[in-house]
N, C-alpha and C positions, 0 to 999 in steps of 0.2 A: 506491370508487377507490384508498383504499390498499393494497385486497389486489395493485393491481399492482405495491406495492412487495415484496410476498412475491414475485410470480413474479418480476420483475426481479433481486431477490438471489438465487433461485435460480438464474436463468441465471450470472449473476455469480460464485457459489459453484461450478460445473459448470464454468465457462469456466479460472477461476485454476486449482482444483485437477488437470485434465487438461493445461495447460500449466504446470502448476508454477510462474506466475507472482505471484515475490514480489518487491515493493520495498527489503527489506532485503538481499535477494542481490544484487539491482542495484547496490545502494549499495554492499556490504562488495566484492564483486569486483571493483567498479571501482576501491578503494586495494588490496587482497588480492593481484591475479591480474593489475589492469589491463586486464578483461576487459570488453567492453561491450555483452556476450549477453544481458543483459536491461536494461541502461541505454539504450540507441540505443529498443528497444519499447517502452520506457515513455515516454520522448519523442514516440514517434511516435504514441502513445496520448493526450497532451497537445497533439500538434497536430491530430489526428482532431478531438476534443474543441472545442478553438478555433475551428477553423472550420465545425464544426457549430453550435455554438452564436453565432456573429456572423450567420451566415446565418439562422436562426431569429429572433435579436432585430432583424434586419434588414426579419425578415415582419412583427414585430409579433405572434410565438407566444411570444416568452420576453423576461423583463424583468429580467436578472440584477441583483443589488447586491453588486459588490465588499466584500470585509468591508474595515472601515477598519483601518489600518497603525500598530500599536502596538510599537513598533521593540523595547523592552528585554524585553517579552511575549515576543513573536514568536521574537527570537531563544536569550533564554535557556529558552522552551521547546521549541523545535525542538532546541537541544544536550542536554536532558534526554531528550525524545524518544529521538532519536538514538542515545543508550546504552541507553535501554532496551528497543530492537529488536532489539539485540543480546544484552543478557541474554535474552530472553522468546525468541529463536529468530523472529522475526518478527514486521512490522509487525502493526497492530490487525486489517487485511483479511487478512492471512497467519495471522494466530494465529487465526481465524473459522474459515480454511478447512481449517485444520490440526486443527483441533476436531472438525470433521466428520469428519476421516480417523480417529478415534479416538486422536490423542494428548494423555494426560491432561496434560502437563507445559504445551499450549496450553492445557487447560480452567481450567489455574492460574493463568497469566499473563492470561486472557482477562478471568476472575472480579476478578483486582486490577486489571485496566487499568478495567473497569467501574466498581467501587465507588468507584476514586480518581476517577474522572471526575465521578464523582454528587456527590463529596465535593466537589471543584473547583466543580462550574458552580452544583449545587443544595443542598450542605450547609452546612455549617461555614466552610469555607473558602471559600464564594461570593464574599465579600463583599472578600478580599484579590483574589483572579481578576478580578472586577468591576475595584479601585480599579489593577491592574496594566494590565491592556487599557483603561483609560481612557485613558492617557497618549498618544494620536494623534499624528500628522503632519496634513496639511493635505490633500497627496495622495492618495489610495487606490491607482491602478494610474500604469503607464506612461503609457499613450495621455493621461492627465488635465495628466502633467506636461510631456508634448511636445504638446500641444494639437492631437493629429490624431487621428483613426478608428481607432478599434479593428482595424479591416483593416490599418493599416500594421504593427503588432507581432503581428498576426497571421501577413500574410502572408512576412514576413522571418523568422519562427521557422520557418515552414512549409518555406521554401525552404532554412532550415540541417538542419532534420531531412532532407528529400529530400537534400541530399549526402552527409546521415551514413549514410542507409538503403541507398543504393548504394555505399556505400565499404562498409558491412557486407557487402553482399551479395556483392560483387566477392570480397571478403577469403575469405566462405567458401566459394566457387563456386571460388576456387585450392585451398583446402584441399582441398575433396572430390576433386577431378584428383587431385593427389598423393596422396591417401591410401588406404588401404586398403578395400576394398569391405565395407559393414559388411555382419553378420549377423543376420537377422532370424529371428523364430521364428516356425513355421505360427499363420497366424487364427485366431481360437477364434469368429468371425464372420464374415459376409459381409454385403457391400451397407455400407448406413447403419451400422448396430451398430457395425461393424468401425472407422468412422473417427471414431464417438464415445466407443463405450469402449475398445477395443483398442490402437493405437497412440498413443504421447504425442503432444503438438498443439506446435509450436513455439513458441519465443518471441515470433515474427511475428505467429503466429494470436491468440496471449492480448494482445498489444498492440494489434492492430488491431480485435480484439473488444471488449478494454477501451475502447480509444475510442467506440464503439459504444456501447455497454451504457451511456457517461457522459450522452452525449446523448439519447440515450431516459432514462435518469431523468431531467433536467432536465423534457422533456416530461410525465412520467409525474405527476411530484412537484409538477408547477403544475395540472394537471388535477386533482390532489386538495386544492389548494389551499395549499400548500407552496412558496414559490418558494426554489428550489435544487437542487441536484443529489447527487450521492452524499456521500455522508458517513456518519460511524463511531461518531466518540465523541460528539457529542451525542445519537443515540438508546441507545448502550450505557448512556449516564449516566440517560436515561429510562426505560431499562429496569428497573434497580436501584432509581430514584426510584418505580418505578410499584411494584414487588412491596414496598416497603417503607411506601408510603403507600394504596394501593388508587387513586389518581388517573386514572381510564380516560382523561382527555383527554390524557396524555402520549402514549399508544397511535395511533400514527400513521405515515405512509407509511413515514417514515424505521426505525420501529422492525422494521416490516414486512420492509422490506430486508435490517437485518441477521440477523435471523431465516432470512431465505429463504437467504443464504449459508450458512448453516448444512447447511438442507435439500439444498441441491445439489451441497452438497461431498460431502455424505455418499452421496446418489445415484452420483454420478461414480466417488467412491471401491468402492462396494459395486457397482456396475458393471462396473467394471475390474481388481477382484479386490484392490483395495490397502488396502480397510478393516481395520484389527484393531485392538485396544485396546491399546496400549501403556503401560507405567508406568517415566520415568525415574528414577536413581537420587536418595537424598535430593539431593546438591549438587544436582543440573540441577533440582529442584523449588525450592529456596530462589531460585536465580537467576531461575527461571520467574518465582515470586511477586514478585522485586524489580524484574524488567524489567517486570513489569503495573503495579506502582505508578509507575515513572518512567514509562512511556507515559500514563498518566490524568494524570499529574500536568504532562507536559512538553505532551500535545494541549491541555490545557486552556488553558494560558496561552497557546500559541501560536496558538489560535484555529482548531487540527484537526490531523488527522495526514497519512501519508504520500498518504491519498486526497483528507481534503478540503482538503488545502491543497497539496499538490506535484503531485496531479491536475487538481482542479476550481480553484481560486482561481489557479493558472496559466495554465489556459487562459482567464482573464478578463484576465490579465497584469496582477493585483494585487503590490503590492508585501508585501502577510503572503503570497501565492505563494511568490514567488519567493526572497525572505529566508529564509522556514523550510525551504524544496528546500533550500538551501545550509548553513545551522545544521543539519537533521536529516543532512545529508551529513558534516558535520564530526566531530555528535558518532559518527555510526554507525566512520566512520574511525579516532576515538579509544578507542571500545571496543572496536574490533575490534585493535587494538594490544595495549591491554591485556588483553581475556581471550582471546585466539586465538593472535595474534603474541608476545607476549614471554610464554608459557606455553611456547611450540614453540622460542623461541631458548634459551630455560636449560632447557629438556631437552634441547637437542642440546649446550649449552656443557658438561654436565657428564654427555652420556654417554662412556665411558672409552674410551679409542684401542683400535682392535682390535690384537694382539699378534701380533708377524707368529714365526713359529720357521723357523728357516732349515732348508732341504729335510736330509735324511740322506743 
């Protein structure tokens, strides 16, 4: 059954690569350009998963266990992780699928992310992580605090997302009607191959499929004996620990999942003609390494990354998921200002004013 993790991971990697779905971009663009192009589809993915998991739980097919809430670890880890994903140029999942496209900088970030996650979870700093995450509060979820069924926050959140989706759809339709007609290149393939590999997928396709894949992950993971959904940080740490200890018991469904992301994104990039090895400059490589370190440390403390927390735990309406999502966003915005916006403004301020010469 653990091989279903490899298959689902390949599907996930293919979808992410073709739709260019990146949670880092969703958070960053929300701050830099006030764009919800990827953020609203990401909320749609959470809503789809929330409805699916609640329904399957009601039918007795799933028994999800929301993470306990350790406020200091979750907030601190989320902020650190948010800074890291800007430095690395992508979140944990984005780093995996970009590595599959041949980006050497993403491989560097991925290496340091997995290494530090292993150090924080199973290595010398495991005791520190465990102690930080042991300081929890009583209630783990919103519905626990309110004393209501999980369907209450699920339906309320889904209704909010539905309104946002409709507003985004209408705005996009108005822009399309008032803009110039788009120019498309001749198709290289016909039929299904054209849609699978030639044309770029919209963020809406990426968000909807991500939500459905997240539901499938719960079912397949449970069937393999693992009670959980999509996850990136812990399996990444398990890979490093397995390579250093040889403990084959660490190779489970979740490890197959993250390896599958590499396979799926590689296939998508090859079929679409987008795969090529790309080596960044030394400064970018160093920043990617630093981003990987921050991602590994932050995700271990927060109990998950943008997938484990911001997608999966939020669908369970756990405090860890929603507080971590906000913390990651704040860390992303701070890093976007420091690494992207501040240098741009400084360059504009130092640019010499144009010299105007009178016409003769």
